[in-house]
C-alpha positions in Angstrom: -54.4 23.9 -76.1 -51.4 22.2 -74.1 -49.4 21.6 -77.2 -46.8 24.3 -76.6 -44.1 23.6 -74.6 -42.1 26.4 -72.8 -39.1 26.0 -70.7 -37.9 28.9 -68.3 -34.4 29.0 -66.9 -34.5 31.6 -64.0 -35.0 32.7 -60.4 -37.4 31.6 -57.8 -37.7 34.0 -55.1 -40.2 34.9 -52.3 -41.2 38.9 -52.8 -41.9 40.4 -49.6 -44.1 43.5 -50.4 -45.0 46.8 -48.5 -47.6 49.4 -49.9 -46.9 53.2 -49.1 -48.3 56.4 -50.1 -44.8 57.6 -51.2 -41.4 56.4 -51.4 -39.2 57.3 -48.0 -36.5 60.0 -48.8 -33.0 59.1 -47.9 -32.4 58.5 -44.3 -36.4 58.8 -43.8 -38.9 56.3 -41.9 -42.5 56.5 -43.1 -45.5 54.5 -42.0 -46.4 51.9 -44.8 -49.7 50.3 -45.3 -50.6 46.7 -46.4 -47.7 43.9 -46.2 -48.0 40.6 -48.5 -45.7 37.9 -48.9 -45.9 36.6 -52.5 -44.0 34.3 -54.5 -41.9 35.9 -57.2 -38.5 35.8 -59.4 -38.4 36.6 -62.8 -38.1 33.0 -63.5 -40.9 32.0 -61.6 -42.9 34.8 -62.5 -43.0 33.9 -66.3 -43.2 30.2 -65.7 -46.9 31.0 -63.7 -47.8 33.5 -66.3 -46.9 31.2 -69.4 -48.9 28.3 -67.5 -51.9 30.4 -66.8 -52.0 31.4 -70.5 -52.3 27.5 -71.6 -48.7 26.3 -72.1 -46.9 23.4 -70.9 -44.1 24.8 -68.8 -41.0 23.2 -67.0 -38.5 25.5 -64.8 -35.1 25.2 -64.0 -33.9 26.8 -61.3 -32.7 26.8 -57.3 -34.2 27.2 -54.2 -32.9 27.0 -50.3 -33.6 24.5 -47.8 -35.8 27.1 -45.9 -39.5 27.7 -45.2 -39.6 30.2 -48.3 -38.2 27.2 -50.5 -40.8 24.9 -49.5 -43.6 27.4 -49.8 -42.4 28.6 -53.6 -41.9 24.9 -55.0 -45.4 24.1 -53.4 -47.2 26.8 -55.2 -45.4 25.8 -58.6 -46.8 22.4 -58.2 -49.9 23.6 -57.4 -49.7 25.6 -60.8 -49.0 22.2 -62.3 -45.4 23.6 -63.7 -42.8 21.1 -63.7 -40.3 21.4 -61.1 -38.2 18.1 -61.6 -35.2 20.3 -62.5 -35.2 22.6 -59.5 -32.4 21.7 -57.2 -32.7 22.3 -53.4 -29.3 24.0 -52.2 -28.4 23.1 -48.6 -27.6 26.1 -46.1 -28.5 28.7 -48.6 -31.8 31.1 -48.5 -34.6 31.0 -50.9 -33.9 34.5 -53.2 -35.7 37.2 -51.7 -37.1 40.6 -53.0 -38.0 43.5 -50.9 -40.4 45.6 -52.9 -42.1 48.8 -52.1 -44.9 50.3 -53.9 -46.2 53.7 -53.9 -50.0 54.8 -54.6 -49.1 55.2 -58.3 -48.3 51.5 -58.6 -44.7 52.3 -58.9 -42.1 50.0 -57.5 -38.5 49.8 -56.0 -36.8 46.4 -55.5 -33.9 45.1 -53.7 -32.9 41.5 -54.4 -30.9 38.8 -52.6 -30.1 36.1 -55.1 -29.6 33.6 -52.4 -29.8 30.0 -54.0 -30.3 31.4 -57.7 -26.7 32.4 -57.5 -26.0 28.3 -57.3 -27.7 27.6 -60.6 -24.9 26.1 -62.7 -24.1 25.3 -66.0 -23.5 21.4 -64.9 -27.3 21.8 -63.7 -28.2 23.2 -67.1 -26.6 20.5 -68.9 -28.3 18.1 -66.7 -31.7 19.6 -68.0 -31.2 19.1 -71.7 -33.8 16.9 -72.0 -36.3 19.6 -70.9 -34.8 22.3 -73.2 -34.7 20.3 -76.3 -38.2 19.3 -76.2 -39.2 23.3 -75.9 -41.0 25.4 -78.6 -39.4 28.5 -76.7 -37.0 29.0 -74.2 -37.4 32.0 -71.7 -34.5 33.6 -69.9 -33.7 36.5 -67.8 -30.7 37.8 -65.6 -31.2 36.8 -62.0 -29.2 33.8 -62.3 -25.4 33.3 -63.0 -24.4 34.6 -66.9 -22.5 31.2 -67.3 -26.1 29.4 -67.0 -27.5 31.8 -69.5 -24.8 31.1 -71.8 -25.0 27.2 -71.3 -28.6 27.4 -72.0 -28.4 29.5 -74.9 -26.0 27.2 -76.2 -28.1 24.0 -76.1 -31.1 25.8 -77.4 -29.1 26.8 -80.3 -27.9 22.9 -80.6 -31.8 22.0 -80.9 -32.9 25.0 -82.7 -35.3 26.3 -80.1 -36.1 30.1 -80.2 -34.6 32.1 -77.3 -36.1 34.9 -75.7 -34.0 36.9 -73.5 -35.5 39.7 -71.0 -31.9 41.5 -69.9 -33.3 42.2 -66.3 -31.7 43.2 -64.2 -29.4 45.0 -66.9 -25.9 44.2 -67.3 -23.5 44.5 -70.1 -23.5 41.5 -72.5 -21.0 40.1 -74.8 -21.8 40.3 -78.5 -21.1 36.4 -78.9 -24.2 35.8 -76.6 -26.3 38.8 -77.9 -26.3 37.5 -81.4 -27.7 34.2 -80.3 -30.8 35.8 -79.0 -33.9 35.4 -81.4 -36.0 37.7 -79.2 -34.4 40.5 -76.9 -37.0 42.2 -74.7 -35.6 45.0 -72.6 -37.2 48.1 -71.2 -36.1 51.5 -72.0 -33.4 51.7 -69.2 -32.1 48.3 -69.8 -32.1 48.8 -73.7 -29.4 51.8 -73.0 -27.4 49.6 -70.6 -26.9 47.1 -73.1 -25.4 49.1 -75.8 -23.5 51.1 -73.3 -24.3 54.3 -74.5 -27.1 56.7 -73.5 -28.8 56.7 -76.8 -32.1 59.2 -76.7 -33.5 57.4 -79.6 -34.8 53.8 -79.3 -34.9 53.2 -82.8 -31.2 53.9 -82.8 -30.7 51.4 -79.9 -32.7 48.8 -81.9 -30.5 49.4 -85.1 -27.4 49.2 -82.9 -28.5 45.7 -81.5 -29.5 45.0 -84.9 -26.0 45.3 -86.2 -24.5 43.1 -83.1 -26.8 40.5 -84.4 -29.8 40.4 -82.4 -32.8 39.2 -84.6 -35.4 41.1 -82.9 -35.3 43.7 -80.2 -38.8 44.6 -78.5 -38.2 47.6 -76.0 -41.0 48.1 -73.6 -41.7 51.8 -72.8 -44.6 51.3 -70.1 -47.4 53.5 -70.5 -45.5 54.7 -73.7 -46.1 51.4 -75.5 -43.7 49.0 -77.3 -41.0 49.8 -80.2 -39.9 46.8 -82.0 -38.3 45.8 -85.5 -40.7 43.3 -87.1 -39.7 40.4 -89.6 -39.0 42.7 -92.4 -36.8 45.0 -90.4 -39.2 47.7 -90.1 -39.1 49.6 -86.7 -42.6 49.8 -85.3 -44.3 51.7 -82.4 -47.4 50.1 -80.6 -49.4 52.3 -78.1 -50.0 51.0 -74.7 -53.5 50.0 -73.2 -55.0 52.6 -71.0 -55.8 51.2 -67.6 -55.6 52.5 -64.1 -52.3 50.7 -62.6 -52.6 49.3 -59.1 -49.1 47.8 -59.1 -46.6 47.4 -62.0 -44.8 44.6 -60.1 -44.4 41.5 -62.4 -45.9 43.7 -65.8 -42.5 42.7 -67.6 -42.6 39.1 -66.5 -46.3 38.9 -67.9 -45.4 40.6 -71.1 -42.4 38.3 -71.6 -44.5 35.1 -70.9 -47.3 36.1 -73.0 -44.9 36.9 -76.1 -43.2 33.6 -75.6 -46.6 31.5 -75.6 -47.6 33.5 -78.6 -44.6 33.2 -80.5 -44.7 29.4 -79.7 -47.9 29.1 -81.0 -46.5 30.3 -84.4 -47.9 33.8 -84.3 -46.1 36.8 -86.0 -44.1 39.3 -83.7 -46.6 42.1 -84.1 -49.4 39.6 -83.0 -47.7 38.4 -80.1 -46.8 41.9 -79.0 -50.3 42.8 -79.2 -51.3 39.8 -76.9 -48.3 40.4 -74.6 -49.6 44.0 -74.3 -53.1 42.9 -73.4 -51.8 40.5 -70.8 -49.3 42.8 -69.3 -52.1 45.5 -69.2 -54.5 43.1 -67.2 -51.6 42.3 -64.7 -51.3 45.9 -63.7 -54.7 46.4 -62.4 -54.1 43.9 -59.6 -51.7 43.8 -56.8 -48.7 41.4 -56.8 -46.8 39.6 -59.4 -48.1 36.2 -59.8 -51.3 36.8 -58.1 -52.2 39.3 -61.1 -51.6 37.2 -63.9 -54.6 36.2 -65.9 -55.7 33.0 -67.4 -56.2 32.7 -71.0 -59.8 33.0 -70.7 -59.6 36.4 -68.9 -57.8 38.1 -71.7 -59.2 36.3 -74.8 -62.7 35.7 -73.6 -62.1 31.8 -74.7 -61.6 28.7 -72.6 -58.4 26.9 -72.4 -58.4 23.6 -74.3 
């Protein structure tokens, strides 16, 4: 394939993951099981997932001048992801995520932004040459909101479709939301976006449509996906039934796969089916980036 260009603006982390039979209660210490150090960050995760699905990928982000920074940029280079617009921030740690995974594959995550908090609008402007050649721009919210706004502004200037995965969720201004082509929150994030505790996902999608979001795709885990298609019709698609080992990174796999498919010219519905297949594959393996499939693993076809 290799004629699809994806640019990711986002976080680059090291994930410190411990597996346990159950989550500890407040004030409780329990004995865990395996421990792994795994490259992560929503930005880096989506970049790796998109690259493995056959796209050309560049990432714009920041790392610290520490051992984890050297490790993660080496991994991105090994994946053949463009790293020319990654800045190394002196005297700052690379972003760290502390992740606990229980026996059901559920996770709890605490994030230290580290160098990710230094990703500035100036760095985004200096990376415009990458953004303007993209077929799709992928964004998340583990970096400063001012840099998200600047990224969207540049993308709109060059008519680049924007996908925003609003995680971790914060209240976003309508002026930003109305410029998003594809908004992909999970169920909790979708409620936080509208600032109300709606019980109906369709009502949330309608509310975001009124704000100006072209398409909202709400991922519901094992309950599937609800979205509005090109005609405005709200559709529910059931999830694939698989045995989950670790759900860490499943949302990133979904967003990356959706972005690659949209960049290839597929419809929203086709792209969601593809994204669900990739995400379902990812939860059957441990870790985020280690669980992301190559194109051939989800389509049975070799990458061109």
